[in-house]
C-alpha positions in Angstrom: -8.3 11.8 21.0 -11.1 11.8 18.4 -12.0 8.3 17.0 -11.5 9.8 13.4 -8.0 11.2 14.3 -7.2 7.7 16.0 -8.0 6.0 12.6 -5.5 8.7 10.8 -2.7 8.1 13.1 -3.3 4.0 13.1 -3.4 4.6 8.4 0.1 5.9 8.8 1.6 4.2 11.6 0.3 0.8 10.3 1.5 1.4 7.0 5.2 2.3 8.7 5.5 -0.5 11.4 4.2 -3.0 8.9 7.0 -1.9 6.6 9.6 -2.0 9.1 8.6 -5.2 10.1 8.0 -6.9 6.9 11.4 -5.9 5.9 13.4 -8.4 8.1 11.5 -10.7 6.0 11.6 -9.5 2.2 12.7 -11.8 -0.2 11.8 -15.0 1.3 9.9 -16.6 -1.4 8.4 -19.3 0.2 5.7 -18.9 3.1 7.3 -18.5 6.6 5.6 -20.1 9.5 3.1 -17.5 11.5 4.7 -18.9 14.6 8.4 -17.6 13.4 6.9 -14.7 12.4 5.5 -13.6 15.5 8.5 -14.7 17.5 10.5 -12.2 15.8 7.6 -9.3 16.1 6.3 -9.7 19.2 9.4 -11.3 21.4 12.7 -11.0 18.9 12.5 -7.5 18.2 12.4 -6.1 22.1 16.2 -6.5 22.3 17.1 -4.3 19.2 18.9 -1.1 20.6 18.7 1.0 17.4 15.4 1.9 15.4 14.2 -0.6 13.0 14.4 1.1 9.7 11.7 1.8 6.9 12.2 1.2 3.3 11.4 3.0 0.5 7.7 2.4 1.4 7.5 4.5 4.1 10.3 7.3 2.2 7.5 7.5 -0.6 5.0 7.9 1.8 6.3 10.4 3.3 7.0 12.4 0.6 3.0 12.2 -0.4 2.6 13.8 3.0 4.9 16.6 2.8 3.7 17.8 -0.5 -0.3 17.4 0.9 0.7 19.5 3.6 3.0 22.0 1.9 0.3 22.4 -1.1 -2.6 22.3 1.0 -4.1 20.7 -2.0 -3.2 17.8 -4.4 -0.5 18.7 -6.7 1.3 15.8 -9.0 4.6 18.4 -10.0 4.8 18.8 -6.1 4.5 15.1 -5.9 7.2 14.3 -8.1 9.8 17.0 -6.5 9.0 15.4 -2.7 9.5 11.5 -4.5 12.9 12.9 -5.8 14.0 14.8 -2.9 13.1 11.7 -0.6 14.9 9.4 -2.9 17.9 11.4 -3.1 18.4 12.1 0.4 18.7 8.5 0.7 19.0 6.0 -2.1 19.8 3.2 0.2 16.4 2.6 1.5 15.5 -0.2 -1.1 14.1 1.7 -4.0 13.9 -0.7 -7.4 16.1 0.3 -10.3 13.7 1.6 -12.5 12.2 4.1 -10.3 15.8 4.9 -9.3 15.8 5.6 -13.2 12.6 7.9 -13.4 13.8 10.1 -10.3 17.2 10.6 -11.9 15.5 11.5 -15.1 12.9 13.5 -13.4 15.9 15.7 -11.5 18.4 15.9 -14.5 15.4 16.5 -17.2 12.9 18.3 -15.6 10.1 17.3 -18.1 7.1 19.5 -18.4 5.2 16.4 -18.4 6.0 14.5 -15.2 4.6 11.2 -16.0 7.0 10.7 -19.2 9.7 9.0 -17.7 7.6 6.3 -16.5 5.8 6.1 -19.8 8.8 5.4 -21.2 9.8 2.4 -19.2 9.1 -1.8 -20.5 9.3 -0.6 -24.1 6.3 2.0 -23.5 4.0 -0.2 -21.3 5.5 1.2 -17.8 5.8 -0.5 -14.7 3.5 -2.5 -13.4 5.0 -3.2 -9.9 3.4 -1.6 -6.6 5.4 0.9 -5.6 2.5 3.0 -6.6 0.0 1.4 -4.4 2.3 1.0 -1.4 2.7 4.8 -1.1 -0.9 5.9 -1.5 -2.6 5.6 2.1 -1.9 9.4 2.6 -4.5 10.4 -0.1 -7.1 7.8 1.5 -7.1 10.0 4.3 -6.8 13.4 2.5 -9.8 12.7 -0.1 -13.0 13.8 0.5 -14.9 11.1 -0.9 -14.2 8.0 -3.1 -14.4 9.4 -6.5 -11.6 12.3 -5.8 -9.3 9.8 -4.0 -9.5 7.6 -7.0 -8.8 10.5 -9.6 -5.7 11.4 -7.5 -4.4 8.0 -7.1 -4.4 7.7 -10.4 -2.7 10.9 -11.0 0.3 10.1 -8.4 0.2 6.3 -9.4 1.4 8.0 -13.4 4.0 9.4 -12.2 6.0 6.0 -11.6 4.4 3.0 -12.6 2.4 3.9 -15.9 1.2 0.4 -16.6 -2.3 -0.3 -16.2 -1.8 -2.8 -13.1 0.4 -0.7 -11.3 -2.3 2.3 -11.2 -5.5 0.1 -10.9 -3.4 -1.9 -8.0 -3.0 1.8 -6.4 -6.6 2.9 -7.0 -7.6 -0.7 -5.1 -5.4 0.0 -2.1 -6.6 3.5 -1.5 -10.3 2.6 -1.7 -9.7 -0.5 1.0 -7.6 2.4 3.1 -10.5 4.5 2.6 -13.7 2.0 3.3 -11.8 0.7 6.6 -11.8 4.3 7.9 -15.1 4.2 7.5 -16.2 0.9 9.6 -16.4 0.5 13.2 -14.3 -2.4 15.0 -15.5 -4.9 15.6 -18.1 -4.7 12.6 -16.0 -5.5 9.8 -17.8 -8.0 7.1 -15.1 -9.6 5.1 -17.8 -10.6 2.3 -19.2 -6.6 1.8 -15.7 -5.6 2.1 -14.4 -7.4 -0.7 -17.7 -6.8 -2.5 -17.1 -3.3 -2.7 -13.6 -3.5 -4.0 -14.7 -5.8 -6.5 -17.8 -3.1 -7.7 -14.9 -0.7 -7.7 -12.3 -2.8 -9.9 -14.9 -3.6 -12.1 -16.0 -0.1 -12.9 -12.2 1.5 -13.5 -11.2 -1.7 -15.3 -14.6 -1.1 -17.9 -13.1 2.8 -18.4 -9.5 1.2 -18.7 -10.6 -1.3 -21.5 -10.5 1.1 -24.5 -8.0 3.5 -23.5 -5.3 1.3 -23.0 -3.7 -2.4 -23.0 -4.2 -4.4 -20.1 -1.2 -6.2 -21.2 1.2 -6.6 -23.9 4.3 -7.8 -21.9 5.6 -10.9 -22.6 5.9 -11.6 -18.8 2.2 -10.6 -18.2 -1.0 -13.1 -18.4 -1.9 -12.8 -22.5 -5.7 -12.1 -20.8 -6.2 -9.0 -19.6 -5.6 -9.1 -15.8 -8.6 -8.0 -13.8 -8.2 -6.7 -9.9 -12.2 -7.8 -9.6 -11.6 -11.4 -11.0 -8.8 -11.8 -8.9 -11.3 -10.6 -5.5 -13.6 -13.1 -7.1 -10.8 -15.8 -6.3 -10.1 -14.5 -2.8 -13.7 -15.0 -1.9 -13.4 -18.4 -3.0 -10.6 -19.3 -0.8 -13.3 -18.0 2.1 -16.0 -20.3 1.0 -13.7 -23.4 0.0 -12.0 -22.9 3.6 -8.7 -23.0 2.5 -8.0 -19.6 3.8 -5.9 -20.8 6.7 -3.7 -22.9 3.9 -1.0 -20.4 3.5 0.6 -21.9 0.6 -2.9 -22.3 -0.9 -3.1 -18.7 -0.9 0.0 -17.4 -2.0 -0.7 -19.8 -4.5 -3.9 -18.2 -5.5 -2.7 -14.2 -5.1 1.0 -14.5 -5.4 3.2 -12.6 -3.1 5.8 -10.8 -5.7 6.6 -7.3 -6.4 3.4 -7.1 -9.2 0.7 -4.6 -7.7 -1.6 -7.8 -9.2 0.0 -10.2 -6.4 1.0 -7.5 -3.6 -2.3 -5.9 -3.6 -4.5 -8.5 -3.2 -2.5 -10.4 -0.9 -2.4 -7.3 1.3 -6.2 -6.9 1.1 -7.0 -10.9 1.8 -4.5 -10.2 4.8 -6.9 -7.7 6.4 -10.2 -9.5 5.8 -8.9 -12.6 7.1 -7.0 -11.4 10.4 -8.5 -7.9 10.7 -11.4 -8.8 12.2 -9.1 -10.3 15.2 -6.7 -7.6 15.8 -4.2 -5.4 14.0 -1.2 -7.3 14.9 -2.5 -10.7 13.5 -3.3 -8.9 10.2 0.5 -7.7 9.7 2.3 -10.9 11.1 0.2 -12.5 8.4 1.1 -10.9 5.8 4.4 -11.2 6.7 4.1 -14.6 6.7 2.9 -15.0 3.4 6.9 -14.7 2.5 7.5 -12.9 -0.7 7.4 -8.8 -1.3 6.8 -9.0 2.7 7.7 -5.1 3.5 5.4 -4.0 1.0 2.6 -6.3 1.9 2.5 -5.9 5.3 3.1 -2.2 5.0 -0.4 -1.8 2.8 -2.2 -4.6 5.0 -1.0 -2.6 8.0 -2.3 0.5 5.9 -6.0 -1.0 5.7 -5.9 -2.5 9.4 -4.6 0.6 10.9 -7.3 2.5 9.4 -9.8 -0.1 10.8 -8.4 -0.3 14.0 -6.7 2.9 15.0 -3.2 3.8 16.7 -4.2 2.5 19.8 -4.5 -1.1 18.7 -1.1 -1.0 17.3 1.3 -3.0 19.5 3.2 -0.5 22.0 6.5 -2.4 21.4 5.9 -1.9 17.5 5.4 1.6 17.8 8.9 1.8 20.4 10.8 -0.3 17.8 10.0 1.3 14.8 11.8 4.5 13.1 9.8 7.5 12.5 6.6 6.7 14.6 6.4 9.9 16.5 6.8 11.7 12.8 4.2 9.5 11.4 1.6 10.3 14.1 2.4 14.0 13.3 2.0 13.7 9.5 -1.6 12.1 10.4 -2.5 15.2 12.7 -1.8 17.9 10.3 -3.4 15.8 7.2 -6.7 15.4 9.4 -6.7 18.7 10.3 -6.0 19.8 6.9 -8.9 17.5 5.8 -11.2 18.9 8.0 -10.9 22.2 6.3 -11.6 20.8 2.8 -15.0 19.3 4.4 
């Protein structure tokens, strides 16, 4: 297996196993002792007879893979069709109520503008949840360059999450995966990695300022939220030697369902623990508590893109649902990408 294909497989399998394992702790609002997490992921799952089910994170990731492979290109309407199919095939995967309503309107109304149902939500502000970011990793594998990736990640996010924080979170997560794909272990430099994402975030946030309100919802900060600013705070955690204090990390970055919390938490889990091993980064992401399946899935995608599938624990690959399918998706998207370049 080529090194690049190893990374492609690692991206999708990493996202999948992070989702499956993190789901066990979803909704635990406080931090979880790291040892308790590793007891579960490294030994507690050994006796499970049935595969550990994936959630909506992986269901929507599957939909993106299916659309890319069916169309041989990026097509937003096809993406929406696949999301709807995947949702109604099994709506018990843990989808949020808001995104379920988007899919109902897409199915029942078949609007000419497929972003319209999402743009209508939350008094016209759209959702700022992490649902667009959690599914975005296949686009990092498909894209020819960073600019194309930013454009299609934005389009994909707008199908379900029209708020600028949801859109920008998806773009930043996609770029984090893309960047990790192009770094060979063990050469990860955390500060350089974060600086690259800060640069990307600053550029997209500059473009957004005149296009749309960055806040406007009573539940959001009164000042515009900035992913670049949040990642600068992330760097401070390292400088202050507070990175090992999980409570401090959660207090600074958050661990909730908002993209502005989940995306920084996932990136931090990778840059803090990803240099050690794939499993350390995912276990750490779960230990942050909160929206554990999504944060661990996004961490798994970044860390898997860096380490490759060969470094994903064999136990995890044997116990989680649909790993073989994720590998097939990765292989076929790799072939598609090779054709495109």
